[in-house]
BAGU-952461 format. One record per residue (C-alpha): x, y, z. Coordinates in nm, 2 decimals. Each point is the difference from the previous one (the first is absolute). Example, Ala and Ser with C-alpha at 12.3 -4.5 7.8 and 13.67 -1.06 7.14 Angstrom:
REC    east   north      up
REC    1.23   -0.45    0.78
REC    0.14    0.34   -0.07
This chain:
REC    east   north      up
REC    4.39  -11.86    8.26
REC    0.24    0.23   -0.17
REC    0.08    0.34    0.12
REC   -0.16    0.29   -0.19
REC    0.24    0.19   -0.21
REC    0.17    0.27    0.20
REC   -0.08   -0.15    0.34
REC    0.30   -0.05    0.24
REC    0.13   -0.35    0.04
REC   -0.11   -0.19    0.31
REC    0.26    0.03    0.28
REC    0.19    0.29   -0.16
REC    0.07    0.32    0.18
REC   -0.27    0.25   -0.05
REC    0.11    0.31   -0.19
REC    0.02    0.31    0.21
REC   -0.13    0.30   -0.17
REC    0.20    0.32    0.04
REC   -0.25    0.26    0.10
REC    0.25    0.27    0.10
REC   -0.07    0.33   -0.18
REC    0.27    0.09   -0.24
REC    0.10    0.32   -0.17
REC   -0.12    0.01   -0.36
REC    0.28   -0.06   -0.24
REC    0.08    0.29   -0.22
REC   -0.13   -0.03   -0.35
REC    0.26    0.00   -0.27
REC   -0.03    0.27   -0.25
REC   -0.16   -0.14   -0.31
REC    0.13    0.14   -0.32
REC   -0.33   -0.07   -0.16
REC   -0.21    0.20    0.26
REC   -0.31    0.16   -0.16
REC    0.03    0.37   -0.10
REC   -0.26    0.20   -0.18
REC    0.07    0.03   -0.37
REC    0.03    0.34   -0.17
REC   -0.35   -0.05   -0.15
REC   -0.15   -0.08    0.34
REC    0.16    0.30    0.16
REC   -0.12    0.22   -0.28
REC   -0.35   -0.13    0.04
REC    0.01    0.08    0.37
REC    0.13    0.35   -0.07
REC   -0.28    0.05   -0.25
REC   -0.27   -0.11    0.24
REC    0.15    0.23    0.27
REC    0.03    0.28   -0.25
REC   -0.38    0.03   -0.04
REC    0.02    0.34    0.17
REC    0.37    0.08   -0.04
REC    0.01   -0.02   -0.38
REC   -0.29    0.23   -0.09
REC    0.11    0.26    0.26
REC    0.36    0.00   -0.12
REC   -0.12    0.01   -0.36
REC   -0.22    0.30    0.06
REC    0.27    0.18    0.20
REC    0.27   -0.06   -0.26
REC   -0.24    0.11   -0.28
REC   -0.07    0.33    0.18
REC    0.37    0.04    0.07
REC    0.09   -0.03   -0.37
REC   -0.29    0.23   -0.08
REC    0.14    0.25    0.25
REC    0.34   -0.01   -0.18
REC   -0.17    0.09   -0.33
REC   -0.19    0.28    0.17
REC    0.32    0.14    0.14
REC    0.16   -0.02   -0.34
REC   -0.27    0.24   -0.13
REC    0.09    0.25    0.27
REC   -0.29   -0.06    0.24
REC    0.01   -0.11    0.36
REC   -0.12   -0.36    0.02
REC   -0.13    0.04    0.36
REC   -0.21    0.30   -0.10
REC   -0.13   -0.19   -0.30
REC   -0.10   -0.31    0.19
REC   -0.16    0.22    0.27
REC   -0.20    0.18   -0.27
REC   -0.11   -0.34   -0.14
REC   -0.10   -0.11    0.35
REC   -0.20    0.32    0.06
REC   -0.16   -0.04   -0.35
REC   -0.14   -0.34    0.10
REC   -0.19    0.15    0.30
REC    0.16   -0.25    0.24
REC    0.09    0.30    0.23
REC   -0.37    0.02    0.08
REC    0.06   -0.28    0.25
REC    0.23    0.22    0.20
REC   -0.28    0.23    0.11
REC   -0.15   -0.17    0.30
REC   -0.30    0.12    0.19
REC   -0.33   -0.09    0.16
REC   -0.25   -0.06   -0.28
REC   -0.26   -0.25   -0.09
REC   -0.14   -0.18   -0.30
REC   -0.36   -0.09   -0.07
REC   -0.11   -0.36   -0.01
REC   -0.17   -0.07   -0.34
REC   -0.38   -0.03    0.00
REC   -0.02    0.11    0.36
REC    0.00    0.33    0.20
REC    0.29   -0.12    0.22
REC    0.37    0.09   -0.03
REC    0.32   -0.12    0.16
REC    0.33    0.15    0.10
REC    0.26    0.06   -0.27
REC    0.35    0.14    0.01
REC   -0.02    0.20   -0.32
REC   -0.24    0.26   -0.13
REC   -0.19   -0.13   -0.30
REC   -0.26    0.28   -0.01
REC    0.23    0.27   -0.13
REC    0.15   -0.08   -0.34
REC    0.35    0.16    0.00
REC    0.25   -0.03   -0.28
REC    0.17   -0.29    0.17
REC   -0.33   -0.18    0.06
REC   -0.09    0.04   -0.37
REC    0.34   -0.12   -0.11
REC   -0.03   -0.30    0.23
REC   -0.35   -0.09   -0.15
REC    0.13    0.01   -0.35
REC    0.31   -0.21    0.09
REC   -0.22   -0.26    0.17
REC   -0.23   -0.02   -0.31
REC    0.30   -0.08   -0.21
REC    0.13   -0.25    0.26
REC   -0.34   -0.17   -0.02
REC    0.04   -0.07   -0.37
REC    0.37   -0.10    0.04
REC   -0.09   -0.24    0.28
REC   -0.24   -0.19   -0.23
REC    0.22    0.00   -0.30
REC    0.29   -0.11    0.22
REC   -0.21   -0.29    0.13
REC   -0.08   -0.10   -0.36
REC    0.37   -0.05   -0.07
REC    0.08   -0.15    0.34
REC   -0.27   -0.27   -0.01
REC    0.12   -0.12   -0.34
REC    0.36    0.01    0.13
REC   -0.09   -0.24    0.29
REC   -0.11   -0.25   -0.26
REC    0.33    0.04   -0.20
REC   -0.16    0.22   -0.26
REC    0.13    0.34   -0.11
REC   -0.31    0.21   -0.07
REC    0.10    0.29   -0.22
REC   -0.36    0.05   -0.10
REC   -0.12    0.20    0.29
REC   -0.04    0.31   -0.22
REC   -0.23   -0.18   -0.24
REC   -0.20   -0.16    0.28
REC   -0.03    0.35    0.16
REC   -0.13    0.14   -0.33
REC   -0.26   -0.28   -0.04
REC   -0.12    0.09    0.35
REC   -0.02    0.37   -0.10
REC   -0.19   -0.07   -0.32
REC   -0.25   -0.24    0.17
REC   -0.04    0.22    0.30
REC   -0.07    0.31   -0.22
REC   -0.24   -0.19   -0.22
REC   -0.21   -0.10    0.30
REC    0.06    0.33    0.19
REC   -0.12    0.21   -0.29
REC   -0.31   -0.22   -0.05
REC   -0.30   -0.10    0.21
REC   -0.05    0.35    0.15
REC   -0.32   -0.11    0.17
REC    0.16   -0.28    0.19
REC    0.03    0.02    0.38
REC    0.33    0.13    0.14
REC    0.11   -0.31    0.18
REC   -0.10   -0.25   -0.28
REC    0.15    0.22   -0.27
REC    0.34    0.02    0.18
REC    0.01   -0.37    0.08
REC   -0.10   -0.09   -0.35
REC    0.27    0.21   -0.15
REC    0.27   -0.12    0.24
REC   -0.08   -0.37   -0.04
REC   -0.03    0.00   -0.37
REC    0.32    0.21   -0.05
REC    0.20   -0.23    0.23
REC   -0.13   -0.31   -0.18
REC    0.09    0.16   -0.33
REC    0.36    0.06    0.12
REC    0.01   -0.36    0.12
REC   -0.12   -0.14   -0.33
REC    0.25    0.22   -0.19
REC    0.29   -0.13    0.21
REC   -0.13   -0.36   -0.01
REC    0.07    0.00   -0.37
REC    0.37    0.01    0.06
REC   -0.03   -0.26    0.27
REC   -0.19   -0.23   -0.23
REC    0.26    0.04   -0.28
REC    0.27   -0.08    0.25
REC   -0.18   -0.31    0.12
REC   -0.10   -0.14   -0.33
REC    0.28    0.10   -0.25
REC    0.28    0.11    0.23
REC    0.00    0.35   -0.14
REC    0.20    0.22    0.23
REC   -0.21    0.24    0.21
REC    0.23    0.29   -0.06
REC   -0.06   -0.01   -0.38
REC   -0.37   -0.06    0.03
REC   -0.07    0.27    0.26
REC    0.20    0.26   -0.20
REC   -0.21   -0.09   -0.31
REC   -0.32    0.03    0.21
REC    0.12    0.34    0.12
REC    0.01    0.12   -0.35
REC   -0.34   -0.15   -0.09
REC   -0.15    0.18    0.30
REC    0.18    0.32   -0.10
REC   -0.16   -0.01   -0.35
REC   -0.34   -0.10    0.13
REC    0.00    0.30    0.23
REC    0.12    0.23   -0.27
REC   -0.28   -0.12   -0.22
REC   -0.28    0.01    0.26
REC    0.09    0.36    0.12
REC    0.10    0.13   -0.33
REC   -0.20    0.21   -0.24
REC   -0.31   -0.19   -0.10
REC    0.08   -0.28    0.25
REC   -0.28   -0.17    0.20
REC    0.11    0.16    0.33
REC    0.08    0.35   -0.13
REC   -0.19    0.28    0.18
REC   -0.34    0.09   -0.15
REC    0.03    0.38    0.05
REC    0.32    0.10   -0.19
REC    0.10   -0.24   -0.28
REC    0.33    0.19   -0.05
REC    0.13   -0.12    0.33
REC    0.12   -0.36    0.02
REC   -0.11   -0.06    0.36
REC   -0.28   -0.19    0.16
REC   -0.31    0.13    0.18
REC    0.02    0.07    0.37
REC   -0.10   -0.28    0.24
REC   -0.35    0.06    0.12
REC   -0.06    0.09    0.37
REC   -0.15   -0.33    0.09
REC    0.33   -0.18   -0.09
REC    0.24    0.22    0.18
REC    0.19   -0.13    0.31
REC   -0.07    0.16    0.34
REC    0.26    0.26    0.11
REC    0.09    0.00    0.37
REC    0.27    0.27    0.02
REC    0.02    0.32   -0.19
REC   -0.19    0.20   -0.26
REC   -0.15   -0.22   -0.27
REC    0.03    0.28   -0.25
REC    0.38   -0.01    0.06
REC    0.05   -0.38   -0.02
REC   -0.07   -0.10    0.36
REC    0.14   -0.32    0.15
REC   -0.27   -0.27   -0.07
REC   -0.08   -0.34    0.14
REC    0.22   -0.17   -0.25
REC    0.28    0.06    0.25
REC   -0.17   -0.25    0.23
REC   -0.06   -0.24   -0.29
REC    0.38    0.00   -0.06
REC    0.06   -0.07    0.37
REC   -0.25   -0.29   -0.02
REC    0.18   -0.12   -0.31
REC    0.33   -0.02    0.19
REC   -0.17   -0.21    0.27
REC   -0.17   -0.22   -0.26
REC    0.34   -0.05   -0.18
REC    0.17   -0.10    0.32
REC   -0.28   -0.23    0.11
REC   -0.04   -0.17   -0.33
REC    0.37   -0.08   -0.03
REC    0.06   -0.11    0.36
REC   -0.33   -0.14    0.12
REC   -0.17   -0.17   -0.30
REC    0.05   -0.30   -0.21
REC    0.02    0.21   -0.31
REC    0.28    0.21    0.15
REC    0.19   -0.32    0.10
REC   -0.03   -0.13   -0.35
REC    0.10    0.33   -0.16
REC    0.31    0.03    0.22
REC    0.09   -0.37   -0.06
REC   -0.01    0.05   -0.38
REC    0.20    0.32    0.04
REC    0.27   -0.18    0.20
REC    0.03   -0.31   -0.23
REC   -0.26   -0.08   -0.27
REC    0.13   -0.35   -0.05
REC    0.00   -0.09    0.37
REC   -0.35    0.15    0.03
REC   -0.12   -0.21   -0.30
REC    0.15   -0.31    0.16
REC   -0.19    0.08    0.32
REC   -0.33    0.00   -0.18
REC   -0.04    0.38   -0.06
REC   -0.13    0.10   -0.34
REC    0.26    0.25   -0.12
REC   -0.20    0.09   -0.31
REC   -0.31    0.09    0.20
REC    0.21    0.21    0.25
REC    0.15    0.19   -0.29
REC   -0.34    0.11   -0.12
REC   -0.14    0.07    0.34
REC    0.31    0.20    0.12
REC   -0.01    0.22   -0.31
REC   -0.38    0.04    0.04
REC    0.04    0.12    0.36
REC    0.28    0.23   -0.11
REC   -0.22    0.15   -0.27
REC   -0.28    0.04    0.25
REC    0.22    0.23    0.21
REC    0.10    0.21   -0.30
REC   -0.35    0.02   -0.12
REC   -0.11    0.11    0.34
REC    0.26    0.27   -0.01
REC   -0.14    0.13   -0.32
REC   -0.36    0.02    0.11
REC    0.10    0.16    0.33
REC    0.16    0.28   -0.19
REC   -0.29    0.05   -0.23
REC   -0.27    0.00    0.27
REC    0.21    0.16    0.27
REC    0.14    0.32   -0.14
REC    0.08    0.00   -0.37
REC   -0.36   -0.06   -0.13
REC    0.11    0.02   -0.37
REC    0.27   -0.14   -0.23
REC    0.13    0.09   -0.34
REC    0.24   -0.10   -0.28
REC    0.28    0.21    0.15
REC   -0.05   -0.17    0.34
REC    0.02   -0.34   -0.17
REC    0.33    0.10   -0.17
REC    0.17    0.16    0.30
REC   -0.12   -0.22    0.28
REC    0.27   -0.22    0.15
REC   -0.14   -0.08    0.35
REC    0.01   -0.37   -0.07
REC    0.37    0.00   -0.08
REC    0.08    0.18    0.32
REC   -0.18   -0.28    0.18
REC    0.29   -0.23   -0.11
REC    0.25    0.22    0.20
REC   -0.25    0.01    0.29
REC   -0.01   -0.38    0.01
REC    0.37   -0.05   -0.04
REC    0.09    0.25    0.28
REC   -0.27   -0.15    0.22
REC    0.15   -0.35   -0.06
REC   -0.35   -0.13   -0.10
REC   -0.13    0.02    0.36
REC   -0.32    0.18    0.11
REC    0.16    0.24    0.24
REC    0.30    0.06   -0.23
REC   -0.23    0.08   -0.29
REC   -0.20    0.25    0.21
REC    0.30    0.18    0.13
REC    0.16    0.00   -0.35
REC   -0.31    0.15   -0.15
REC    0.01    0.28    0.25
REC    0.37    0.07   -0.09
REC   -0.06    0.01   -0.37
REC   -0.32    0.20    0.03
REC    0.19    0.25    0.21
REC    0.27    0.02   -0.27
REC   -0.25    0.05   -0.28
REC   -0.22    0.25    0.18
REC    0.28    0.17    0.20
REC    0.19    0.09   -0.32
REC   -0.31    0.11   -0.20
REC   -0.03    0.36   -0.12
REC   -0.28    0.08    0.24
REC    0.16   -0.13    0.31
REC    0.38    0.08    0.00
REC    0.13    0.35    0.06
REC    0.16    0.12   -0.32
REC    0.25    0.20    0.20
REC    0.13   -0.33    0.13
REC    0.02   -0.19   -0.32
REC   -0.14    0.07   -0.35
REC   -0.30   -0.23   -0.08
REC    0.16   -0.15   -0.31
REC    0.31   -0.10    0.20
REC   -0.22   -0.13    0.28
REC   -0.19   -0.23   -0.24
REC    0.33   -0.14   -0.14
REC    0.12   -0.06    0.36
REC   -0.31   -0.21    0.06
REC    0.06   -0.22   -0.30
REC    0.37   -0.03    0.08
REC   -0.07   -0.12    0.36
REC   -0.26   -0.25   -0.13
REC    0.26   -0.13   -0.25
REC    0.26   -0.03    0.27
REC   -0.24   -0.19    0.22
REC   -0.07   -0.25   -0.28
REC    0.37   -0.03   -0.07
REC    0.10   -0.06    0.36
REC   -0.29   -0.22    0.10
REC    0.13   -0.26   -0.25
REC    0.34    0.02    0.17
REC   -0.13   -0.12    0.34
REC    0.27   -0.27    0.00
REC    0.27    0.27   -0.03
REC   -0.16    0.21    0.27
REC   -0.03   -0.28    0.24
REC    0.36   -0.10   -0.07
REC    0.12    0.36    0.08
REC   -0.23    0.00    0.31
REC    0.17   -0.32    0.13
REC    0.35    0.11   -0.10
REC   -0.02    0.29    0.24
REC    0.06   -0.26    0.28
REC    0.33   -0.09   -0.15
REC    0.10    0.36   -0.06
REC   -0.08    0.12    0.35
REC    0.11   -0.32    0.18
REC    0.04    0.07    0.37
REC    0.34   -0.02    0.16
REC    0.09   -0.27    0.25
REC   -0.02    0.07    0.37
REC    0.37    0.06    0.01
REC   -0.03    0.27   -0.25
REC    0.18   -0.17   -0.29
REC   -0.19   -0.09   -0.31
REC   -0.03   -0.37   -0.08
REC    0.30   -0.13   -0.19
REC   -0.03   -0.27   -0.27
REC    0.13   -0.34    0.11
REC    0.26   -0.19   -0.20
REC   -0.10   -0.32   -0.14
REC    0.20   -0.30   -0.10
């Protein structure tokens, strides 16, 4: 019988194992030790900059705007204070012991602020939140497409389609019940916006046509459709005065329910809660559903998503349809909530969909970011309007230009997030702490 390989020979001294604990040998420095690459460090900075970058961008844009205001001979601090007051946000500083009524009941609950007395600040806040409602929805229209790697420039056209469809239903069927009429108008207008945007997604999926080009073209088509429908002799022109190229007013059964303010003075309507629900739906869809996973996967890398069995073409169409649904919802909320009519001049001057691009960019295509960004842009737009800003602080024409300049600076700097993050990280090198001995670190000689 032969010994098994590795067995000690018979009669040999058994090997004594050294079980004494030993100090670990120092590892030699490996010249090829792993270090994050520049691209990896930049990716880490960008993920960490989800809050830092928008805040720095907004602060820097306001700082540059303040320099321009100072160049015109005005005090930037007074101007920004006037804009803040014009938005009505100072209403929150008046605390007290008040209550609000619970809808459809006779009960009420404690509330810090007085909603029964409509002051100037309360009215301004209502108007600002109405505008923020629309900007939230148009911002989501751009943000959802962005998450799929699509640049939706067509929010304005999708918004107009929602306006047209909502007005057509809202000015018709006067004998329909209130709830069915509102739901019918909202659902159909949202689907119309979705169908309009899906055209660009379908062209992208089937022919490879770039969505920027197709959505811009669809914007112009919606522009001329609206100009025709509301123009003189158009199908949606009002039936009382044919010299005015505007629509009929929305019938009472199609108007949204106001919950704060005087309806005759554009009260804040339940569309505000619809926008909040849209933010939740946006977050939930992207982060808790299969559709959201596929949309984000296609946005990260279409080829890798296709290799993983995800239909890239289908997600292009679906993502654009969902984006258009948000924009169409914004249009019908405006028509049924407070505007109640639309005309050729409104078609030609409206740009709410384009501002949604800035809202989405500053909000970094996140639900919370879009909501806060919408409030910021709504505050700028309404706080600098002729009916809100004090003319002794800044002339209205200068205030309007200041708004556009700050928006342009935000768009300019939001694309420079890499530079902003680099400057943010470079501060550590500039303000490097001294050594305990008090002397700054000296470079070591090599070689």
